[in-house]
C-alpha positions, 0 to 999 in steps of 0.5 A: 673256693675248692670243693672236695669230691664228697662235697660234690656228691653231698651237695647234689643228692636229693637232700632229705632236709629242705636246705638249698644245695650249694650250686656248682658252676657247670663249666668249672675248669677241669684243671683247677684241682689236680687228679687225685687217687680214689679217696675211699673214706671220703667217697667210696664208703658212704656210697657203698654202705648206703647207696648201692644202685639197683638195675631196675628199669622202673618207669615210676615218677621220681619222688623228688619234690619240685624244689629239689628238681629246681635245685638240680636244674641250677646245677646243670643249667636247665630251666626250672620248668624243664627240671620240674617235669617227671624224671622218666626212670625213677630211682629204684630201692637200693640193694646191697652190692656183692663183695666182688662188685664192692671190691672192684668199685673200691679199686684204685688201679689205673688199668683194670682187666675184668673177665666176668661171667654173663649176668653178674653185673659187670656193666652195672658195676663198671658204669658206677665205678666210672661215674664215681672216679670221674667225679673224684678226678674231674675227668671225662669218661668215655664208654665204648660198647659193642654196638649202638643198642649196647651203648644205649643200655650202658648209658641208661645204667649210668643215668639210673646210677645218677638218679639213684645217687641223686646226682644232677645230670643232663642227658643228651642224644645227638647224631654227632657224626656226619654221614654216619648212623652212629649216635653219641649219647652224653651225660653231663655231671656237676663240674662239667664232667661228661660221660660219652657213650659211643658204639665201638668203631675205630673212627668214632673212638678218635678225638676224645680225652679222658678215662675209658671203659671198654664194655664187652671188649671181646665182642667188638669188631675190629678190636685191634683198630679200636684199641689203637684209636682209643688208647691215646685218649689216656695219654694226658692226665694219667688216664684210667682204663677199664676193660671188661668182657666175657670171653669169646675165643682167643683171637682178640685183644681182650685175650691178650690183655689177660697176661699184661702185667700192667693190668690188675686182673679180676675173674668172676665165674658164675660159681664165684658169684654164687658163692658171694651171694648171687641168687642163681641156680647154676645147675638149672642154667647149665641144663637149660642151656643144653650146650656145655661148651657155651656154658663153659665160655659164657659162665665159667669164663673159659677162653675156647680157641677157635680150633681147640680140641673138643676133648683133651688128652687128660679127659680121655685118659681119665676114662681109660681102663687097664684094670677095673673093678670086678663086675661079675662073672661073664661080664668081662669087656673086650678091648678090640681096636679094629679086629685086634683085641686082647681078651682080659685075663682072669687076674685082671677082673674086667679091665682092659688090656692095652693094645699095641697093634691093630688087626682089621678084617680078621674073621677069627677075631670077629668070632672070638669077640662075638662069642665073648660078648654074647655071654654078657648078662647086662644090656648092650647098645651099639653105635655104628659109623659107616665108611667104605673106601676112605673112612673106617666102619666102626662098631662100638658096643657099650655095656650098661653098669647102672649109670656107668657105660663100659666098652664091651667091644670096638670093631673096625672094618677097612674097605669092607663090602657092604654085604660083609658089613651088614652081615656083621651088623646082623650078628651083633643085633641078634645078640640076646642082650642087644637093646638098641642100635644107632646107625649112621644113615647119611651118605654111604650108610643110608642103604645099610641103615634102611635095611637094618631098620626094615629087618629089625624094626624101629624099636631096635634101630635108629637111623641117624642123619648127621646134621650140625645140630645132631652132631653137636647134640651127640658130641656134647652127650659123650663129652658130659659122660667123659667129664663125669667119668661115667664111660670106660674105654680101652687104653688104646693110642688109636682111640685116644688120638681119634677122640682128640682129633675132633675140633670145635670151631667158631664160625663168623656168625658165632655158631660152633661147628665140629670137624676132624681132619681125615688121615690114614687112621680115619676121620674121627670114626671111632669118636662118632661110633662111640657117640652113636652108642651113647645115643642108643643107650640114652634112648629108654628101650624099656621092657619088651613089648609085643606088637602086631604088624606085618611079617618082616625078614627078621622072623625068618632068620631068628634072633639067636 
Protein backbone atom coordinates (compact mmCIF):
# COMPACT_ATOMS: atom_id res chain seq x y z
CA UNK A 1 0.00 0.00 0.00
CA UNK A 2 1.46 3.36 -1.02
CA UNK A 3 1.67 6.28 1.37
CA UNK A 4 1.70 9.92 0.32
CA UNK A 5 4.32 12.25 1.71
CA UNK A 6 1.68 14.04 3.74
CA UNK A 7 0.71 10.68 5.25
CA UNK A 8 4.35 10.14 6.19
CA UNK A 9 4.62 13.49 7.98
CA UNK A 10 1.16 13.23 9.54
CA UNK A 11 1.77 9.75 10.86
CA UNK A 12 5.14 10.64 12.37
CA UNK A 13 4.13 13.83 14.21
CA UNK A 14 3.79 13.56 18.01
CA UNK A 15 0.04 13.23 17.67
CA UNK A 16 -2.01 15.39 20.04
CA UNK A 17 -4.84 12.85 19.96
CA UNK A 18 -3.90 9.51 21.52
CA UNK A 19 -4.27 7.41 18.42
CA UNK A 20 -1.67 4.88 17.54
CA UNK A 21 0.34 6.01 14.53
CA UNK A 22 0.56 3.71 11.55
CA UNK A 23 4.10 2.28 11.52
CA UNK A 24 6.15 2.70 8.38
CA UNK A 25 8.69 0.04 7.42
CA UNK A 26 12.17 1.31 8.09
CA UNK A 27 13.79 -0.36 5.09
CA UNK A 28 11.10 0.22 2.55
CA UNK A 29 12.64 0.10 -0.94
CA UNK A 30 13.26 3.58 -2.28
CA UNK A 31 12.22 2.49 -5.76
CA UNK A 32 8.59 1.77 -4.80
CA UNK A 33 7.54 5.28 -5.63
CA UNK A 34 9.10 7.42 -8.35
CA UNK A 35 10.51 10.82 -7.47
CA UNK A 36 7.91 13.55 -7.80
CA UNK A 37 8.07 17.30 -7.87
CA UNK A 38 7.54 19.21 -4.65
CA UNK A 39 3.82 19.11 -3.93
CA UNK A 40 3.19 22.42 -2.20
CA UNK A 41 -0.49 21.94 -1.28
CA UNK A 42 0.16 18.57 0.37
CA UNK A 43 3.46 19.25 2.12
CA UNK A 44 4.84 22.77 2.12
CA UNK A 45 1.71 24.64 3.17
CA UNK A 46 0.95 22.66 6.33
CA UNK A 47 4.57 22.83 7.42
CA UNK A 48 5.04 26.52 6.65
CA UNK A 49 1.79 27.67 8.15
CA UNK A 50 1.97 25.88 11.47
CA UNK A 51 5.40 24.31 11.95
CA UNK A 52 8.14 26.92 11.37
CA UNK A 53 11.18 25.71 13.26
CA UNK A 54 13.20 27.57 15.88
CA UNK A 55 17.01 27.50 16.02
CA UNK A 56 17.02 27.37 19.80
CA UNK A 57 19.46 25.00 21.49
CA UNK A 58 17.34 24.50 24.58
CA UNK A 59 18.00 21.35 26.58
CA UNK A 60 14.63 20.81 28.24
CA UNK A 61 12.93 17.45 28.43
CA UNK A 62 10.67 16.63 25.51
CA UNK A 63 6.96 17.20 26.21
CA UNK A 64 6.12 13.98 24.33
CA UNK A 65 4.61 11.25 26.44
CA UNK A 66 6.17 7.82 26.84
CA UNK A 67 3.55 6.31 24.56
CA UNK A 68 4.40 8.83 21.83
CA UNK A 69 8.10 7.98 22.10
CA UNK A 70 7.32 4.29 21.96
CA UNK A 71 5.34 4.94 18.77
CA UNK A 72 8.37 6.71 17.33
CA UNK A 73 10.51 3.75 18.31
CA UNK A 74 8.39 1.41 16.23
CA UNK A 75 8.94 3.72 13.25
CA UNK A 76 12.72 3.72 13.61
CA UNK A 77 13.33 0.22 14.90
CA UNK A 78 14.59 1.29 18.34
CA UNK A 79 13.44 -0.36 21.53
CA UNK A 80 10.69 1.23 23.60
CA UNK A 81 13.10 1.49 26.55
CA UNK A 82 15.57 3.45 24.44
CA UNK A 83 12.81 5.64 23.08
CA UNK A 84 11.44 6.33 26.57
CA UNK A 85 14.62 8.19 27.52
CA UNK A 86 14.40 12.01 27.53
CA UNK A 87 15.14 13.64 24.18
CA UNK A 88 18.30 15.76 24.59
CA UNK A 89 17.10 18.80 22.62
CA UNK A 90 13.40 19.43 23.10
CA UNK A 91 11.43 21.27 20.44
CA UNK A 92 11.34 25.00 21.00
CA UNK A 93 8.32 27.24 20.44
CA UNK A 94 7.50 27.71 16.77
CA UNK A 95 8.48 31.00 15.14
CA UNK A 96 7.35 32.36 11.79
CA UNK A 97 9.61 31.96 8.78
CA UNK A 98 10.57 35.16 6.99
CA UNK A 99 9.38 35.60 3.39
CA UNK A 100 12.76 34.86 1.80
CA UNK A 101 13.08 31.67 3.87
CA UNK A 102 9.58 30.60 2.93
CA UNK A 103 10.23 31.25 -0.77
CA UNK A 104 13.37 29.13 -0.70
CA UNK A 105 11.61 26.35 1.16
CA UNK A 106 8.83 26.17 -1.42
CA UNK A 107 11.10 26.34 -4.48
CA UNK A 108 11.04 23.24 -6.70
CA UNK A 109 14.27 23.94 -8.63
CA UNK A 110 16.68 21.08 -9.10
CA UNK A 111 19.76 23.30 -8.78
CA UNK A 112 19.75 26.29 -6.41
CA UNK A 113 22.47 28.86 -5.69
CA UNK A 114 21.95 30.88 -2.51
CA UNK A 115 24.18 33.82 -1.63
CA UNK A 116 22.89 35.00 1.73
CA UNK A 117 24.29 37.33 4.36
CA UNK A 118 25.70 35.99 7.58
CA UNK A 119 23.17 35.13 10.30
CA UNK A 120 20.13 35.32 8.04
CA UNK A 121 19.27 31.63 8.43
CA UNK A 122 20.78 29.96 5.39
CA UNK A 123 21.90 26.73 7.09
CA UNK A 124 18.69 26.68 9.11
CA UNK A 125 16.51 27.07 6.01
CA UNK A 126 18.53 24.76 3.79
CA UNK A 127 18.58 21.89 6.27
CA UNK A 128 14.80 22.15 6.68
CA UNK A 129 14.33 22.26 2.93
CA UNK A 130 16.41 19.15 2.38
CA UNK A 131 14.53 17.19 5.08
CA UNK A 132 11.19 17.95 3.46
CA UNK A 133 12.49 17.28 -0.05
CA UNK A 134 14.09 14.03 1.08
CA UNK A 135 10.84 12.77 2.59
CA UNK A 136 8.89 13.81 -0.49
CA UNK A 137 11.30 12.26 -2.98
CA UNK A 138 12.39 9.33 -0.78
CA UNK A 139 16.03 10.10 -1.48
CA UNK A 140 19.05 10.22 0.77
CA UNK A 141 20.43 13.68 1.60
CA UNK A 142 24.16 14.45 1.76
CA UNK A 143 25.27 17.53 3.75
CA UNK A 144 28.82 18.78 3.18
CA UNK A 145 30.11 21.46 5.55
CA UNK A 146 33.42 23.33 5.76
CA UNK A 147 34.66 21.26 8.72
CA UNK A 148 33.64 18.70 11.32
CA UNK A 149 32.45 21.36 13.77
CA UNK A 150 30.29 22.99 11.10
CA UNK A 151 28.99 19.56 10.05
CA UNK A 152 27.96 18.80 13.61
CA UNK A 153 26.18 22.16 13.92
CA UNK A 154 24.31 21.62 10.66
CA UNK A 155 23.22 18.12 11.64
CA UNK A 156 22.09 19.43 15.02
CA UNK A 157 19.83 21.88 13.18
CA UNK A 158 18.43 19.01 11.12
CA UNK A 159 17.84 16.99 14.29
CA UNK A 160 15.99 19.92 15.87
CA UNK A 161 13.83 20.24 12.77
CA UNK A 162 12.83 16.59 13.11
CA UNK A 163 12.04 17.00 16.79
CA UNK A 164 10.00 20.15 16.26
CA UNK A 165 8.11 18.60 13.34
CA UNK A 166 7.73 15.41 15.43
CA UNK A 167 9.36 13.30 12.73
CA UNK A 168 10.74 10.07 14.16
CA UNK A 169 14.49 9.90 13.59
CA UNK A 170 17.54 7.94 14.66
CA UNK A 171 20.75 9.96 15.15
CA UNK A 172 24.15 8.24 14.96
CA UNK A 173 27.72 9.45 15.23
CA UNK A 174 30.35 7.08 13.85
CA UNK A 175 33.98 7.20 12.82
CA UNK A 176 33.44 5.65 9.41
CA UNK A 177 36.68 6.45 7.61
CA UNK A 178 39.61 4.23 8.52
CA UNK A 179 42.82 6.10 9.29
CA UNK A 180 40.99 9.43 9.36
CA UNK A 181 39.80 11.71 12.14
CA UNK A 182 36.62 12.55 10.22
CA UNK A 183 33.32 11.39 11.65
CA UNK A 184 30.14 10.67 9.73
CA UNK A 185 26.94 11.93 11.31
CA UNK A 186 23.72 10.31 10.18
CA UNK A 187 20.00 10.79 10.78
CA UNK A 188 17.64 8.02 9.63
CA UNK A 189 14.13 9.19 8.78
CA UNK A 190 10.99 7.18 8.02
CA UNK A 191 11.06 5.04 4.86
CA UNK A 192 14.80 4.59 5.32
CA UNK A 193 15.68 8.11 4.14
CA UNK A 194 19.16 9.00 5.43
CA UNK A 195 20.68 12.41 6.10
CA UNK A 196 24.46 12.06 6.02
CA UNK A 197 26.61 14.87 7.43
CA UNK A 198 30.23 15.02 6.27
CA UNK A 199 33.11 17.48 6.61
CA UNK A 200 34.21 18.83 3.24
CA UNK A 201 36.94 16.57 1.90
CA UNK A 202 37.41 15.25 -1.65
CA UNK A 203 37.91 11.68 -0.39
CA UNK A 204 35.02 11.53 2.07
CA UNK A 205 32.60 13.02 -0.48
CA UNK A 206 32.92 10.05 -2.85
CA UNK A 207 30.73 6.96 -2.91
CA UNK A 208 27.34 8.45 -2.05
CA UNK A 209 24.14 8.73 -4.06
CA UNK A 210 21.43 11.25 -3.25
CA UNK A 211 20.60 14.93 -3.11
CA UNK A 212 23.38 17.26 -1.96
CA UNK A 213 23.63 20.39 0.19
CA UNK A 214 26.94 22.26 0.03
CA UNK A 215 26.82 24.50 3.09
CA UNK A 216 29.13 27.57 3.15
CA UNK A 217 30.70 26.30 -0.07
CA UNK A 218 32.90 29.39 -0.53
CA UNK A 219 34.73 28.43 2.68
CA UNK A 220 35.58 24.87 1.59
CA UNK A 221 39.22 24.05 1.06
CA UNK A 222 39.93 22.23 -2.21
CA UNK A 223 36.48 23.27 -3.37
CA UNK A 224 37.18 22.33 -6.98
CA UNK A 225 38.21 18.79 -6.00
CA UNK A 226 35.15 18.53 -3.75
CA UNK A 227 32.96 19.68 -6.63
CA UNK A 228 34.41 16.96 -8.84
CA UNK A 229 33.87 14.33 -6.13
CA UNK A 230 30.32 15.16 -5.11
CA UNK A 231 28.64 16.19 -8.34
CA UNK A 232 28.40 12.60 -9.73
CA UNK A 233 26.22 11.77 -6.71
CA UNK A 234 23.40 13.59 -8.51
CA UNK A 235 23.58 11.47 -11.65
CA UNK A 236 20.89 8.90 -10.85
CA UNK A 237 17.32 9.77 -9.95
CA UNK A 238 17.49 13.43 -10.98
CA UNK A 239 19.49 14.38 -7.91
CA UNK A 240 19.05 17.88 -6.51
CA UNK A 241 21.81 20.26 -5.46
CA UNK A 242 21.63 23.23 -3.09
CA UNK A 243 24.72 25.47 -2.88
CA UNK A 244 24.60 28.07 -0.11
CA UNK A 245 27.29 30.39 1.21
CA UNK A 246 28.41 33.89 2.06
CA UNK A 247 30.96 35.30 -0.44
CA UNK A 248 34.68 34.94 0.09
CA UNK A 249 36.59 36.38 -2.84
CA UNK A 250 36.31 35.47 -6.49
CA UNK A 251 38.76 32.58 -6.79
CA UNK A 252 36.38 29.77 -5.95
CA UNK A 253 33.68 27.61 -7.52
CA UNK A 254 30.91 29.35 -5.59
CA UNK A 255 31.72 32.62 -7.38
CA UNK A 256 31.78 30.88 -10.75
CA UNK A 257 28.34 29.33 -10.19
CA UNK A 258 26.72 32.76 -9.87
CA UNK A 259 26.65 33.01 -13.66
CA UNK A 260 25.56 29.40 -14.30
CA UNK A 261 22.13 29.60 -15.94
CA UNK A 262 21.26 26.08 -14.80
CA UNK A 263 21.02 27.31 -11.22
CA UNK A 264 18.12 29.25 -9.76
CA UNK A 265 19.77 32.13 -7.90
CA UNK A 266 18.80 33.82 -4.64
CA UNK A 267 20.74 36.69 -3.02
CA UNK A 268 19.72 38.03 0.39
CA UNK A 269 21.76 40.85 1.94
CA UNK A 270 21.32 42.04 5.51
CA UNK A 271 19.26 45.08 4.38
CA UNK A 272 17.08 42.70 2.33
CA UNK A 273 16.50 40.49 5.36
CA UNK A 274 15.71 43.48 7.58
CA UNK A 275 13.21 44.74 5.02
CA UNK A 276 11.47 41.36 5.20
CA UNK A 277 11.22 41.28 8.97
CA UNK A 278 14.61 40.36 10.46
CA UNK A 279 14.94 42.29 13.73
CA UNK A 280 18.54 43.56 13.52
CA UNK A 281 20.18 46.99 13.82
CA UNK A 282 22.37 47.12 10.71
CA UNK A 283 23.97 50.46 11.62
CA UNK A 284 25.09 49.18 15.01
CA UNK A 285 26.55 46.02 13.45
CA UNK A 286 28.45 48.01 10.83
CA UNK A 287 29.84 50.42 13.42
CA UNK A 288 30.82 47.66 15.83
CA UNK A 289 32.49 45.59 13.10
CA UNK A 290 34.82 48.50 12.33
CA UNK A 291 35.89 47.18 8.93
CA UNK A 292 33.87 48.37 5.98
CA UNK A 293 35.38 45.88 3.56
CA UNK A 294 34.50 42.93 5.76
CA UNK A 295 31.01 44.31 6.31
CA UNK A 296 30.44 44.55 2.57
CA UNK A 297 31.58 40.96 2.12
CA UNK A 298 29.86 39.34 5.09
CA UNK A 299 26.59 41.30 5.16
CA UNK A 300 26.19 42.93 1.74
CA UNK A 301 27.22 39.79 -0.20
CA UNK A 302 29.86 41.53 -2.31
CA UNK A 303 32.47 39.34 -3.99
CA UNK A 304 35.71 41.14 -3.17
CA UNK A 305 38.54 40.02 -5.39
CA UNK A 306 41.81 39.03 -3.73
CA UNK A 307 43.51 41.86 -5.62
CA UNK A 308 40.71 44.38 -6.05
CA UNK A 309 41.04 48.16 -6.02
CA UNK A 310 40.41 49.65 -2.61
CA UNK A 311 38.76 52.68 -4.24
CA UNK A 312 37.13 52.56 -7.65
CA UNK A 313 37.49 55.33 -10.20
CA UNK A 314 33.79 56.04 -9.87
CA UNK A 315 34.11 56.62 -6.13
CA UNK A 316 37.15 58.85 -6.58
CA UNK A 317 35.57 60.95 -9.32
CA UNK A 318 32.50 61.51 -7.15
CA UNK A 319 34.75 63.39 -4.69
CA UNK A 320 36.60 65.46 -7.27
CA UNK A 321 35.68 69.12 -7.48
CA UNK A 322 36.07 71.43 -10.43
CA UNK A 323 33.74 74.17 -9.29
CA UNK A 324 32.23 73.94 -5.83
CA UNK A 325 29.81 76.04 -3.85
CA UNK A 326 31.10 79.35 -2.44
CA UNK A 327 32.50 79.02 1.05
CA UNK A 328 33.16 82.66 1.91
CA UNK A 329 35.95 85.06 1.24
CA UNK A 330 39.47 83.93 1.73
CA UNK A 331 38.67 80.22 1.84
CA UNK A 332 39.48 79.30 -1.72
CA UNK A 333 41.27 75.97 -1.80
CA UNK A 334 44.31 75.56 -3.94
CA UNK A 335 44.91 72.64 -6.23
CA UNK A 336 48.62 72.05 -5.97
CA UNK A 337 49.55 68.64 -7.27
CA UNK A 338 53.21 68.50 -6.64
CA UNK A 339 54.24 72.12 -6.53
CA UNK A 340 52.37 72.89 -9.72
CA UNK A 341 49.09 74.39 -8.60
CA UNK A 342 46.57 76.66 -10.23
CA UNK A 343 44.88 79.30 -8.09
CA UNK A 344 41.13 79.38 -8.39
CA UNK A 345 39.62 82.30 -10.24
CA UNK A 346 36.99 84.49 -8.62
CA UNK A 347 34.34 83.30 -11.07
CA UNK A 348 34.74 79.73 -9.93
CA UNK A 349 34.12 80.24 -6.21
CA UNK A 350 36.04 77.64 -4.25
CA UNK A 351 36.27 74.97 -6.87
CA UNK A 352 39.39 73.19 -8.12
CA UNK A 353 40.94 73.72 -11.48
CA UNK A 354 42.06 70.56 -13.23
CA UNK A 355 45.82 70.29 -13.40
CA UNK A 356 47.32 69.33 -16.73
CA UNK A 357 50.96 69.19 -15.61
CA UNK A 358 52.90 68.70 -12.37
CA UNK A 359 55.82 70.84 -11.23
CA UNK A 360 57.90 69.80 -8.25
CA UNK A 361 60.49 71.52 -6.05
CA UNK A 362 59.47 75.00 -7.16
CA UNK A 363 60.07 77.62 -4.45
CA UNK A 364 57.90 80.22 -6.18
CA UNK A 365 54.96 77.82 -6.16
CA UNK A 366 55.58 77.06 -2.48
CA UNK A 367 55.48 80.76 -1.57
CA UNK A 368 52.23 81.30 -3.47
CA UNK A 369 50.44 78.35 -1.90
CA UNK A 370 51.60 79.21 1.63
CA UNK A 371 50.45 82.78 1.17
CA UNK A 372 47.02 81.65 -0.02
CA UNK A 373 46.26 79.06 2.66
CA UNK A 374 47.54 81.40 5.40
CA UNK A 375 44.43 83.51 4.76
CA UNK A 376 41.98 80.61 5.18
CA UNK A 377 39.80 81.37 8.24
CA UNK A 378 38.90 77.74 9.00
CA UNK A 379 40.74 74.94 10.80
CA UNK A 380 43.49 73.19 8.84
CA UNK A 381 44.90 69.69 9.21
CA UNK A 382 48.06 68.22 7.75
CA UNK A 383 49.07 64.73 6.71
CA UNK A 384 52.66 64.06 5.63
CA UNK A 385 53.96 60.89 3.99
CA UNK A 386 57.75 61.00 3.87
CA UNK A 387 60.02 59.69 1.13
CA UNK A 388 63.57 60.39 0.08
CA UNK A 389 64.90 58.74 -3.05
CA UNK A 390 62.39 56.30 -4.53
CA UNK A 391 59.15 57.69 -3.03
CA UNK A 392 57.68 61.16 -2.98
CA UNK A 393 57.20 63.30 0.09
CA UNK A 394 53.59 64.48 0.02
CA UNK A 395 52.00 67.07 2.31
CA UNK A 396 48.20 67.06 2.17
CA UNK A 397 46.33 69.96 3.81
CA UNK A 398 42.61 69.65 4.61
CA UNK A 399 40.24 72.49 5.46
CA UNK A 400 37.21 71.73 7.64
CA UNK A 401 33.78 72.91 6.51
CA UNK A 402 31.51 71.40 9.14
CA UNK A 403 31.39 67.68 8.33
CA UNK A 404 33.01 68.27 4.94
CA UNK A 405 36.78 68.19 4.46
CA UNK A 406 38.10 70.16 1.47
CA UNK A 407 41.61 69.84 0.16
CA UNK A 408 43.37 73.17 0.61
CA UNK A 409 46.72 72.08 -0.84
CA UNK A 410 48.72 69.08 -1.99
CA UNK A 411 52.50 69.59 -1.97
CA UNK A 412 54.97 67.10 -3.39
CA UNK A 413 58.72 66.92 -3.01
CA UNK A 414 60.86 64.57 -5.08
CA UNK A 415 64.39 63.60 -3.97
CA UNK A 416 64.44 66.53 -1.54
CA UNK A 417 66.94 66.67 1.37
CA UNK A 418 65.46 66.22 4.82
CA UNK A 419 66.40 69.73 5.94
CA UNK A 420 64.40 71.18 3.07
CA UNK A 421 61.44 68.92 3.89
CA UNK A 422 61.61 69.96 7.54
CA UNK A 423 61.75 73.66 6.65
CA UNK A 424 58.59 73.39 4.53
CA UNK A 425 56.87 71.36 7.26
CA UNK A 426 57.64 74.07 9.82
CA UNK A 427 56.20 76.71 7.47
CA UNK A 428 52.91 74.80 7.40
CA UNK A 429 52.84 74.08 11.13
CA UNK A 430 53.33 77.79 11.93
CA UNK A 431 50.11 78.68 10.13
CA UNK A 432 47.65 80.28 12.53
CA UNK A 433 44.77 77.90 11.67
CA UNK A 434 46.84 74.69 11.54
CA UNK A 435 45.37 72.61 14.33
CA UNK A 436 47.04 69.21 14.07
CA UNK A 437 49.40 67.17 11.91
CA UNK A 438 49.89 63.41 11.52
CA UNK A 439 53.35 62.51 10.22
CA UNK A 440 54.71 59.22 8.90
CA UNK A 441 57.23 58.15 11.56
CA UNK A 442 58.30 54.85 10.03
CA UNK A 443 61.56 54.20 8.23
CA UNK A 444 63.17 57.33 6.80
CA UNK A 445 60.56 59.60 8.38
CA UNK A 446 61.35 58.71 11.98
CA UNK A 447 63.94 61.44 12.63
CA UNK A 448 61.94 64.18 10.92
CA UNK A 449 58.78 63.25 12.84
CA UNK A 450 60.66 63.26 16.15
CA UNK A 451 62.11 66.70 15.38
CA UNK A 452 58.65 68.09 14.68
CA UNK A 453 57.27 66.50 17.85
CA UNK A 454 60.05 68.05 19.93
CA UNK A 455 59.57 71.48 18.37
CA UNK A 456 55.77 71.75 18.29
CA UNK A 457 54.63 69.41 21.05
CA UNK A 458 52.41 66.31 21.21
CA UNK A 459 49.19 68.36 21.18
CA UNK A 460 49.97 69.40 17.58
CA UNK A 461 52.00 66.49 16.24
CA UNK A 462 51.14 62.78 16.06
CA UNK A 463 53.90 60.42 14.97
CA UNK A 464 52.28 57.51 13.13
CA UNK A 465 54.10 54.22 12.62
CA UNK A 466 52.66 52.27 9.71
CA UNK A 467 51.60 48.81 10.85
CA UNK A 468 49.04 46.61 9.11
CA UNK A 469 46.39 47.51 11.69
CA UNK A 470 47.11 51.25 11.55
CA UNK A 471 47.11 51.28 7.75
CA UNK A 472 43.81 49.43 7.64
CA UNK A 473 42.27 51.83 10.16
CA UNK A 474 43.40 54.94 8.28
CA UNK A 475 42.43 53.58 4.88
CA UNK A 476 38.94 52.60 6.05
CA UNK A 477 38.43 56.05 7.61
CA UNK A 478 39.34 57.68 4.30
CA UNK A 479 37.16 55.28 2.36
CA UNK A 480 34.14 56.07 4.55
CA UNK A 481 34.55 59.77 3.75
CA UNK A 482 34.84 58.96 0.05
CA UNK A 483 31.73 56.76 0.08
CA UNK A 484 29.76 59.44 1.93
CA UNK A 485 31.26 62.14 -0.33
CA UNK A 486 32.40 64.15 2.68
CA UNK A 487 35.83 64.90 1.24
CA UNK A 488 36.76 67.03 -1.78
CA UNK A 489 39.95 66.50 -3.75
CA UNK A 490 41.47 68.11 -6.85
CA UNK A 491 40.37 66.72 -10.21
CA UNK A 492 43.86 65.57 -11.09
CA UNK A 493 44.81 62.43 -12.99
CA UNK A 494 47.89 61.70 -10.87
CA UNK A 495 45.91 61.83 -7.64
CA UNK A 496 43.15 59.74 -9.19
CA UNK A 497 45.52 57.01 -10.34
CA UNK A 498 47.48 57.14 -7.09
CA UNK A 499 44.38 56.55 -5.00
CA UNK A 500 43.20 53.82 -7.35
CA UNK A 501 46.55 52.00 -7.11
CA UNK A 502 45.89 50.87 -3.52
CA UNK A 503 44.89 47.21 -3.49
CA UNK A 504 43.45 45.08 -0.76
CA UNK A 505 44.55 41.47 -0.80
CA UNK A 506 43.43 38.47 1.24
CA UNK A 507 46.09 36.36 2.92
CA UNK A 508 45.83 32.58 3.30
CA UNK A 509 44.70 33.08 6.89
CA UNK A 510 41.85 35.33 5.76
CA UNK A 511 43.40 38.66 6.85
CA UNK A 512 43.10 41.71 4.63
CA UNK A 513 46.31 43.44 3.58
CA UNK A 514 46.76 46.81 1.86
CA UNK A 515 49.41 47.20 -0.79
CA UNK A 516 50.33 49.38 -3.75
CA UNK A 517 52.78 48.95 -6.58
CA UNK A 518 55.80 51.24 -6.73
CA UNK A 519 56.15 53.21 -9.96
CA UNK A 520 57.60 56.45 -11.30
CA UNK A 521 54.64 58.37 -9.86
CA UNK A 522 55.19 57.09 -6.34
CA UNK A 523 54.05 54.35 -4.01
CA UNK A 524 50.49 55.54 -3.26
CA UNK A 525 52.15 58.42 -1.40
CA UNK A 526 49.28 60.83 -2.12
CA UNK A 527 46.76 58.32 -0.79
CA UNK A 528 48.59 57.82 2.49
CA UNK A 529 49.22 61.55 2.94
CA UNK A 530 45.47 62.14 2.56
CA UNK A 531 44.74 59.29 4.99
CA UNK A 532 47.12 60.86 7.53
CA UNK A 533 45.39 64.23 7.11
CA UNK A 534 42.02 62.57 7.74
CA UNK A 535 43.50 60.98 10.86
CA UNK A 536 44.71 64.39 12.06
CA UNK A 537 41.27 65.88 11.41
CA UNK A 538 39.67 63.06 13.36
CA UNK A 539 41.61 63.86 16.52
CA UNK A 540 39.62 66.48 18.45
CA UNK A 541 42.13 69.24 19.17
CA UNK A 542 39.50 71.48 20.82
CA UNK A 543 40.15 74.96 22.14
CA UNK A 544 43.68 76.12 22.89
CA UNK A 545 44.83 75.28 26.42
CA UNK A 546 47.86 76.50 28.34
CA UNK A 547 50.33 74.15 29.91
CA UNK A 548 53.53 74.77 31.87
CA UNK A 549 56.49 72.78 30.63
CA UNK A 550 60.13 73.13 29.78
CA UNK A 551 61.03 75.58 27.07
CA UNK A 552 61.32 74.09 23.60
CA UNK A 553 62.90 75.29 20.40
CA UNK A 554 59.40 76.17 19.24
CA UNK A 555 59.21 79.45 21.22
CA UNK A 556 62.41 80.83 19.74
CA UNK A 557 61.20 80.84 16.15
CA UNK A 558 57.64 81.88 16.98
CA UNK A 559 54.42 80.52 15.53
CA UNK A 560 53.68 83.25 12.97
